[in-house]
C-alpha positions in Angstrom: -116.6 101.7 11.0 -114.6 98.5 11.5 -111.2 98.6 10.0 -110.3 96.0 7.3 -106.7 95.9 8.5 -107.1 92.6 10.6 -108.9 90.8 7.8 -106.1 91.7 5.3 -103.5 90.5 7.9 -105.6 87.3 8.4 -105.6 86.7 4.7 -101.9 87.1 4.4 -101.3 84.8 7.3 -103.7 82.2 5.7 -101.9 82.5 2.5 -98.5 82.0 4.1 -99.8 79.0 5.9 -101.2 77.5 2.7 -97.8 78.1 1.0 -95.9 75.8 3.6 -97.4 72.5 2.4 -97.3 73.7 -1.2 -93.5 74.4 -0.8 -93.0 70.9 0.6 -95.0 69.5 -2.3 -92.9 71.6 -4.8 -89.7 70.1 -3.2 -91.2 66.6 -3.5 -92.1 67.1 -7.1 -88.8 68.8 -8.0 -86.9 65.9 -6.5 -88.9 63.5 -8.9 -89.2 65.6 -12.0 -86.8 64.6 -14.8 -86.8 64.5 -18.6 -89.4 61.6 -18.4 -93.1 61.1 -19.2 -93.8 60.7 -15.5 -92.2 63.9 -14.5 -94.1 65.9 -17.1 -97.5 64.5 -16.1 -96.8 65.2 -12.4 -95.7 68.8 -13.2 -98.8 69.4 -15.3 -101.2 68.0 -12.6 -99.6 70.2 -10.0 -100.1 73.2 -12.0 -103.6 72.3 -12.8 -104.3 71.7 -9.0 -102.9 75.2 -8.1 -105.3 76.8 -10.6 -108.5 74.8 -10.0 -108.4 73.2 -6.4 -110.2 75.2 -3.8 -107.7 74.3 -1.1 -104.4 72.5 -0.5 -105.9 69.2 0.2 -107.5 69.1 -3.2 -104.2 70.0 -4.9 -102.6 67.0 -3.0 -105.3 64.7 -4.1 -105.0 65.7 -7.7 -101.3 65.1 -7.7 -101.8 61.8 -5.9 -104.2 60.7 -8.8 -101.6 61.8 -11.2 -99.0 59.6 -9.5 -101.2 56.5 -9.6 -102.2 57.0 -13.2 -98.7 58.0 -14.5 -96.3 55.2 -15.7 -94.1 54.2 -12.8 -90.5 54.7 -13.0 -88.2 51.9 -11.8 -86.5 52.6 -8.5 -82.8 53.3 -8.5 -80.7 54.6 -11.3 -81.7 53.9 -14.9 -79.8 51.3 -16.6 -77.3 52.7 -19.2 -76.6 50.5 -22.2 -72.9 49.6 -22.4 -70.9 51.9 -24.6 -69.5 50.5 -27.7 -65.8 50.0 -27.7 -63.7 53.0 -29.0 -62.2 50.7 -31.6 -65.6 49.9 -33.1 -66.5 53.6 -33.2 -63.4 54.7 -35.2 -63.6 54.5 -38.9 -61.5 51.9 -40.5 -59.3 54.3 -42.5 -58.3 56.1 -39.2 -57.5 52.8 -37.5 -55.3 51.8 -40.4 -53.6 55.2 -40.4 -52.8 55.5 -36.7 -52.2 52.0 -35.6 -48.4 52.3 -36.2 -47.4 55.5 -34.7 -44.0 56.4 -32.9 -42.7 59.8 -31.8 -40.4 61.7 -29.4 -39.7 65.2 -28.2 -36.4 66.0 -26.4 -33.1 67.8 -26.6 -29.3 67.0 -27.6 -26.2 68.5 -26.3 -23.0 68.1 -28.3 -19.3 69.0 -28.1 -16.9 68.9 -31.1 -15.1 70.9 -33.8 -16.7 74.0 -35.2 -16.4 72.4 -38.7 -14.7 69.5 -40.3 -10.9 70.2 -40.2 -11.2 72.9 -37.6 -8.9 73.2 -34.6 -11.4 75.1 -32.6 -14.2 73.3 -30.8 -17.4 74.3 -29.0 -20.6 73.2 -27.3 -24.0 73.2 -28.9 -27.6 72.1 -28.2 -30.9 71.9 -29.9 -34.4 70.7 -29.4 -35.4 67.6 -31.4 -38.6 66.0 -32.4 -39.6 62.9 -34.3 -42.9 61.6 -35.6 -43.6 58.5 -37.6 -46.9 57.4 -39.0 -46.7 54.1 -40.8 -43.9 54.3 -43.4 -43.6 58.2 -43.3 -41.5 60.0 -40.6 -40.2 63.5 -40.0 -37.6 64.7 -37.5 -35.4 67.6 -36.8 -32.1 65.7 -36.6 -30.4 62.5 -35.4 -28.5 61.6 -32.3 -31.4 60.4 -30.2 -33.5 57.2 -29.8 -37.2 56.5 -29.3 -39.1 53.5 -27.6 -38.6 51.6 -30.9 -34.8 51.6 -30.3 -34.5 52.2 -34.1 -32.4 54.6 -36.1 -34.0 58.1 -36.4 -33.6 59.4 -39.8 -33.1 63.1 -40.3 -35.7 65.3 -42.0 -38.6 63.9 -44.0 -38.3 60.1 -44.8 -40.4 57.3 -46.3 -39.8 53.6 -46.4 -40.1 52.4 -50.0 -39.3 48.8 -49.1 -39.2 47.1 -45.7 -38.6 43.4 -45.0 -37.5 41.5 -42.0 -33.9 42.3 -42.8 -33.7 44.9 -45.4 -35.0 48.4 -45.6 -34.9 50.9 -48.6 -35.8 54.5 -47.9 -35.9 58.0 -49.5 -35.6 61.2 -47.6 -35.3 64.9 -47.8 -33.1 66.7 -45.2 -31.7 70.1 -44.6 -28.0 70.9 -45.4 -27.1 73.9 -43.4 -24.7 76.3 -44.9 -21.3 77.4 -43.5 -21.0 80.8 -41.7 -17.6 82.3 -42.0 -18.2 84.2 -38.6 -18.5 81.0 -36.8 -14.7 80.5 -36.7 -11.6 82.7 -37.3 -10.4 80.0 -39.6 -13.0 80.7 -42.1 -12.7 84.5 -42.3 -12.7 85.6 -45.9 -14.2 82.5 -47.3 -17.7 83.7 -47.3 -20.9 81.9 -46.3 -22.1 78.8 -48.2 -25.8 78.5 -49.0 -28.5 76.5 -47.2 -30.0 73.7 -49.2 -32.0 70.5 -49.1 -30.5 67.0 -49.8 -32.4 64.2 -51.4 -31.1 61.0 -49.8 -31.5 57.3 -50.7 -30.6 54.8 -48.0 -30.4 51.0 -47.9 -30.0 49.2 -44.6 -29.4 45.5 -44.2 -29.5 43.5 -40.9 -26.7 41.0 -41.4 -27.4 39.2 -38.1 -29.2 40.0 -35.0 -26.1 42.0 -33.9 -24.6 43.4 -37.1 -26.1 45.7 -39.6 -24.8 47.7 -42.6 -26.0 51.0 -44.0 -25.2 52.8 -47.2 -26.6 56.1 -48.6 -26.1 58.6 -51.4 -27.5 62.2 -51.4 -27.5 65.1 -53.8 -28.3 68.7 -53.7 -32.0 68.9 -54.4 -32.1 72.6 -54.9 -28.9 72.7 -57.2 -27.0 75.2 -55.0 -23.6 73.7 -55.7 -23.6 71.3 -52.7 -22.7 68.2 -54.7 -23.3 64.6 -54.0 -22.1 62.7 -50.9 -22.0 59.0 -50.1 -21.7 57.4 -46.7 -21.3 53.7 -45.6 -21.3 52.3 -42.1 -21.3 49.0 -40.3 -22.5 48.6 -36.7 -22.6 46.0 -33.9 -25.1 46.1 -31.1 -24.8 44.3 -27.8 -27.4 44.1 -24.9 -26.0 45.2 -21.6 -29.0 44.2 -19.5 -31.7 46.3 -17.9 -32.8 47.5 -21.4 -29.4 49.2 -22.2 -27.6 48.6 -25.5 -23.9 49.2 -26.4 -23.3 50.1 -30.1 -20.0 50.2 -31.9 -19.8 51.5 -35.4 -17.3 52.3 -38.1 -17.8 54.3 -41.4 -16.4 56.1 -44.3 -17.7 58.9 -46.6 -16.9 59.9 -50.1 -18.0 62.9 -52.3 -17.9 64.2 -55.9 -15.9 67.2 -56.9 -18.7 69.7 -56.5 -19.1 68.8 -52.8 -15.4 68.9 -52.2 -15.0 72.4 -53.8 -17.9 73.8 -51.8 -16.6 72.5 -48.5 -12.8 72.3 -48.9 -11.9 74.3 -51.9 -10.8 77.9 -52.3 -11.7 80.0 -55.4 -9.7 82.9 -56.6 -12.0 85.4 -55.1 -11.8 83.6 -51.7 -8.0 83.5 -52.0 -7.9 87.3 -52.3 -10.1 87.9 -49.2 -8.8 85.2 -47.0 -5.1 84.9 -48.0 -5.4 81.1 -48.6 -4.0 79.6 -51.6 -6.3 78.6 -54.5 -7.3 75.0 -54.1 -9.6 72.9 -56.4 -10.0 69.4 -54.9 -11.1 66.4 -56.8 -13.6 63.8 -56.0 -12.6 61.3 -53.5 -12.7 60.1 -49.9 -13.8 62.7 -47.3 -13.2 60.9 -44.0 -13.3 57.7 -41.9 -14.9 57.5 -38.5 -15.6 55.3 -35.5 -18.1 55.7 -32.8 -19.5 54.1 -29.6 -22.7 54.8 -27.8 -25.0 53.5 -25.1 -28.7 53.9 -25.3 -31.7 52.8 -23.1 -34.7 53.7 -21.2 -34.1 56.1 -18.3 -37.7 56.2 -16.9 -41.2 55.5 -18.2 -41.5 56.9 -21.6 -38.0 58.6 -21.3 -35.2 57.4 -23.3 -31.6 58.6 -23.5 -28.2 58.1 -25.2 -24.6 59.1 -24.8 -22.0 58.7 -27.4 -18.4 59.4 -28.4 -17.2 59.8 -32.0 -13.9 59.9 -33.7 -13.0 61.1 -37.3 -10.1 61.6 -39.6 -10.2 63.5 -42.8 -8.4 61.8 -45.6 -7.8 62.3 -49.4 -8.4 65.7 -50.9 -10.0 67.1 -47.7 -6.7 67.0 -45.8 -5.0 69.1 -48.4 -7.4 72.0 -48.0 -5.6 75.3 -47.0 -8.0 75.8 -44.0 -7.8 72.2 -42.8 -5.8 72.8 -39.6 -6.7 69.7 -37.8 -7.7 66.6 -39.8 -8.4 64.6 -36.6 -11.6 65.4 -34.7 -13.6 63.9 -31.8 -16.8 64.9 -30.2 -19.4 63.7 -27.6 -23.1 64.0 -27.6 -25.9 63.1 -25.3 -29.7 63.3 -25.6 -32.9 62.8 -23.6 -36.3 62.3 -25.3 -39.9 61.6 -24.2 -41.1 58.9 -26.4 -44.7 58.2 -27.2 
């Protein structure tokens, strides 16, 4: 009885040989199949040929017929319609909201008295940020500049009126309390509370070089911090290469509540500290002068360095813990502006 093994091997060999042109055909079809009508028709014709055609040649003929009857695809990459400009895609309210944006992230380093009237001094640093969208801005402090080369208001601020020369604004800023452990000269006086100050500011550009600023702030939380007024006049001079020299002078004045919180000594404080009781009246707090240079350090990086001098006057100089009415300090900052 003749073995069927050679016939089985022959069938396997024939099957393998038939698969070679089929694999080539698969590769050819795979290269041309896409998410198009032509690709779908070719794929369906190939599957039909594999099922119905008695041999490979018939399968090739069926696919060839499908290629001639299917809609022809243009050679080369398909043309892509030009994308609409991003400005046309954004909604008008968003364009109006973000068309006037300015911001900065950086750090400031300073050296000066531990508090107004202190004889002790020290270094300090803090990270800073600033963001302005239209007429509203928020920042962690002052003492740095942005690409707009404009004053950076502290805290949350909004421009109520802004013309070519005059700006009227309203802001809310933090008023840090005093820590008696920060200096030996404050021992026994206790800490003063943190609060928020509501501040109204008016600024007028007198000429292209001269500007004047005045402000009045009150304790928004009613924690006994009182009212404080400040007035400054400044002069700017371009040094070239994008750097600007500024000179400024100013004065400040406060009501009796502010003076008592910052320079007064109550009977209880006198018992703990040994200082004499002192109840200052409203009046001038200090006069000051400063100079600074600001400019662009590198692309999107801005810096400033400044020197400030101040002198306590009026009721503040008579405070029992005012040991040094004259104070000076330096500060520098670097910020990445966007």
